[in-house]
N, C-alpha and C positions, 0 to 999 in steps of 0.2 A: 705822344701826348702833348697838348698845348701847355705852354709855361704858365705858372701861377703868377698873377699880378701881386707884387710885393710893395708894401709901403704906401698903398693908395688910401687916402682919407675917405674917398668915396666908397671903396671896398669895405673898409672898417665899419663905416656907417651902415652899409647894406647888411653886413654880417650881424651887427647889433640889432638892426630892424628885424631880420629873419629870426634871430634868437627870441626876441620879444613876441613876435607873431606866433611862432611855434609853441612857445610856452602857454600863451593864452588859448591857442587852438587845441592844445593837448589837454589842458586842465580846466578850461572854462574861465569865467571872470576872475581876475586877480587884481590885487592892489599893487601899486608901484613897489612897495616894500616886499611883497610876496615874490614879484618878478625878480627883483634884485637878489633875494635869497635863493631862489631856485636856479638862477642862471649864473650866479657869481659875478654879475656885472654891477658896477658901482651904482648906487642910488642916483647920484647926479646925472650919470649917463642915461640911466633908465628914464629919468624925468625928461631929459632932452629928447630922447628917442620917442617916447610916448606922446610928447607934445607934437612932434612931426606927424606921427601916425594919426592922431586925432584930427589935426589940420587937414590931412589928406583924405579923411573920411573912412579910413580902415578900422579905426578904433573909436569907441565912444565911452563916456562915463556912464556906466549902467546904473549903479546904486551905491549905497554905502554899506560897508561890512560891519562886523561886530568889533567894538572897541576893546582893546587890551589894556586900557588905562589912560590913553590920551584921546585925541580926536578920532572919530570913527573913520576908518580908511575908505577911500573912494575906489570902487572896483571898476576895472577897465574890461571891456568885452569887445570881441570882434564884431564889426558891423557886417552881417551877412549880405546885406543889400548893397554893399559898396561896389560890387561887380559880380560877374557871372562867368561860368565855365561850361563848356559843352563836352559831354562824354559820349563816345561811340563804341558800341560792341559790334564788331565786324565778324559775321559768320559766312559760311559757304554760300548761302542763298540770299541773305538780307543783311541789313544793318539796323540796329536800334540805337536811337540817339536821345539824350536828355539834356536839358538846360538846367543847371543847378546854381544856387547861390554859393557864397563862400563857405557855408556850412555843409555843402554838398546836398542840400535839400532840393529835391526835384520840383521845378516850377513849370516845366513844359516838357513834352515828349513828342517824338515823331519817329516813325519807322518807314522803311521802303525796301522793296525787293531790289536785288542787284540786276542791272541791265546787261551785265557781262562781267567777265573775270579779268580783263586786262587792267593794269594799274590806272590807265586813263579813264576807263569806263567807271571803275569804282570811285575814283576821285571826283568824277562828274556827279555821280549819285550823291556822294557825301556833300559836295558843294550845295546841291539843291536842298538837301535836308538841313544843313547848317543854316542856310539863308532863311529857311522857313521858321527856325527857332529864334533867330536873333531879335525879331520884333518883340518877343515876349520879355526881353530884358528891359523894356521900357525906356530905351535911350541910354541906359547905363552901360559901362564898358563890359564887353565880353572879352576876357583875357586870352582865350585860345581854346583849342580842341585837344582832348585826350582820346586816343584810339587804342583799343585793346583788340588783338587778333591772335589767332593760333600760329605759333611758329617760333623761330629763334630770332629775337630782335636785339640789335645793338643799339641800346637806348642812347648812349652818348653821341652816336652819329646819326640817329634817326634812320638807321639802315635795317632793312628786312633781310637778314642773312638767309632765312629759309621760311617760306610761307606754306604752312601745312596744306591748305586747301587750294592754293592758286599756282603752285609750282614756281614761284618767284625765287630768285637767288641774288643776294647782294644788291638789292634794289633800294635806292634812296627815296623811299616812299614818303617819309616825313617831309622832305624837301619838295616833292611833287605836290603834296597836300598844302603846304604853306603857300606855294605859288597859286594854287587854285582858290584857296580860302582867304588869302591875304591876312593871315593872323598866325600866331605861333601854334605849332602842333607838336604834341608828344605822342610817339608811337611806342607801344610796349606789348609784351606778351599778355594775352587775355587773363591768364591766371595771376599774373602780377597785378593786373587791374583789380581783380577780385580780392587779392590780398590787400591792396591799398584800401579797398572798401572796408575790409575787416579791421584794418589798422586804425582808420580814422573814425568809423562810426559803427563798427560791428563788435564781435566778441573779443577781438584783439586789441581794442582800445585800452591804452595804459599798460599793455604787456610788451616788454622789451624783446622777448624771444618767443616766437611762435611760428607754426607751420600751417599752411593751407593745402590740403590734398583735394584736388578736384577730380571727380569721377563722372564718367559719361561715355561719349564716343571715344575719348582718350583718357589718359591719366596724367594730370599735371601737378605741379608743386610750386607753391610760392613760399618764400622764406623771409621773415623779418628777424634779423639777428642784431642784437645790441641796438634795437630801436630803428634800424634802417633796412629798407627792402633790399635784399641781396640778389644781384643779377648775374654775378660772375664776370670774368674778364672780357667776354665778348657777347654777353647777353644770353648765354646758353645755359645758365644755372636753372635747375628745376625740371630737367627732362627725366623726371622720375619714372614715367611710363616706359622709358627705354633702358632702364636698368635690367640686367639679366638676372632672372630668378630661377630659370630652368633651362640650362644650356641645350638640352635635347628636346625642348618644348616646341609648341606650335610656331609656325612662321608668323612674324610680325609684319605690319605694313611697311616698316622701315627697312625690311630685308634681312634682319637678324632673327634668330630663333630664341624663344623663351623669354621675351620681354614681358615685364609686368603687364603692359597694355594688352599683349596677346593672350593674357590669361584672365583678366578681370574686367576689361572694358565692356560696354554694352554690346558691341559687335561680337566679342569673344564669347560672352555668355549666350547670346542669341544663337551663335553657331553650335555651341554645345547642346543647347536646348533643342534645336532643330534635329540634330543627330539622335538625341535621346528619344524624341517623339516620333521621328520618322516623317515629319512634315514641317514645312517652313512656319516659323512663328516670329512675331515682333518681340521686342523686349517687354512691351506692355503686356502682351499675351503670355509670355513666359512667366512674368510676375504673377499675373492673375491665376494661371494654372498651378503655380507653386503654392500660392496662398490658399488655393482650393484643396490642398492636401496631397499633391503629386510628390511622392518621395524622391523620384529621380531628379526632378527639377529642384526640389528643396536641397538635395545634396550638392547640385551644381552651384547654387547660390552660397551654401555654407562653405564650400571649398574656396570660392572666390573671397569670402570673408577671411578665411584662414590665411590665404596668400597675401591679402592686403595687410592683415595684422602683422605678419612676419616682416613684410617690407617696411611698414611704418615703425616697427620696433627697431629695425636697423637704423632708421633716421634718428630715432630718439637716442639710441646708443651713441651716435656720432655727434649730434648737435645739442642734446639735452635741453629741448624747449620746455617752457612752462605750459604750453597750450598747443594742442593739435586740433585744427578745425577740418572736418570732413564736409565737403560741399559738392555742388553740381547736380545735374539731373540724374546721376547714377544713384542718388539717395532714394529714388522711387522704390527701390527694392526693400528699403527700411529694415525691418526685423529679420528678413531672410538672410542678411549678411551680418547684421549687427552683433548678435551673440557670439558667433565664431570669431569675428574680428576682435572684439574686446578681450575675449579669453586668450586668444593667441598673442595679442599685443602685450598683455600683462605677463604672459609666460616667458616672452623672449626679450623683454627689457632687462638691461643689466641691473644688478642688485641696487635697489634704492631709487633708480631713475624714474620709475613709474609711480612712486609714492605720492608725489604732489602734482603729477601730470593731470591736467584737465583735458578731456576729449569732448568736443561738442560737434553736433551735426547741424548744418544749416543749408537747406536747399535754396539756391538762389536762381532767379530767372534772368533773362537777358537784360532787363531794365536795371537790375542791381549791378550786373557786370558793367553796364554803361555808366552807372553812377560811380563805380570804381575807377573807370577810365577818366571821368571828370576829376576824381580825387588825385590821380596821377598828375594832371595838369595843375591842380591847386597846390600840390606838394612842391612842384617846380616854381610856382608863383612866389612862394615865400622863401626861395633860396637866392642868395646873392650870386651875381655873375662872377665866378671864381677864375675863369680862364680868359686870357687875352684872346680877343677875337669874338667873344660872345656878343659884344655890342654890334657886330655886323649882322646878327640874326635878330628877329623881332624879340623885344625884351619880354621876359617872363617875371621880372622883379617888380617890386612896388613902385619903381620909377615909372611904370606904365600909368600911374595915377596922376603924374605931374602935369 
């Protein structure tokens, strides 16, 4: 691990700036006094820091608040048009990219099929898409690109440990993209990108501990614990789909037997439905037939719901989140799995842990995942460079505005 810079006045200022920006980003417009109270930073320091941020264009004086006896306080807000970020959702066949402002509001979008699966081919496609989006920023800074993709990603090193669809191993993909794009790049697991979307502008906003379970071709997990997106020591946290739930169960694509993914993913359900009907069906056809009253297929979906409910209950018992968000294209099955899932989840949560637990379902498309990837970049933008050597990479701090 790189050593921490100690005693740097520049670092202290960056930390204070990031504290102020994150407070306003999380809670909306705040007065200087409110910021000082919420962050435990002295009011004189807050005044100095906010003056710098106003001068840089990142903050502006939005309005006046309600008086509590003296002068009405001036509320400070983030200027969403101070700069932009690009988010990319990378799938097996295509990429979806969006340009967002600092509030992660989409202002432009573009997609393209992949011309090939080598890192160089994908980087070239991404370069062309990014270049097509930059003019929509109107000459204002584009701080960088966030990329969400399936696999095990070592975020600290921008290293793809394992790419689910492309067969890459220990590839410095982030570095390759930075060279192609000539701007900072954040690469992360796609479910982490979706989780960032939920944290900043979705159901998880303002919740310190929540989980995102993604259903579809695979089964993924994103975790926000104590207000921070948790990735694990090597970026491998969240391989929920490869937890073993039936040791003698069906073979999983990973080579093990009885993985959660081998039991409840879209391909797993399709395989069971095909066997039950005696002829091949797609997941959409299986859903349609089940909704039409076929008892065999209804039983397959209900069993998947029970398996998911048991697996999520285990997560709740270990992590005690306040919120569980179920997302992804797997939600197309809707009520076919919902009733059995909720019933099993409540049955298997430890005494009291389900009492205040919120469970919500949010089907997201590729564009929302790309917006989440932009949020990953924005989250880095507001962080100070804590490790010596960070200055050798393109800056992701507010110093970029200088």
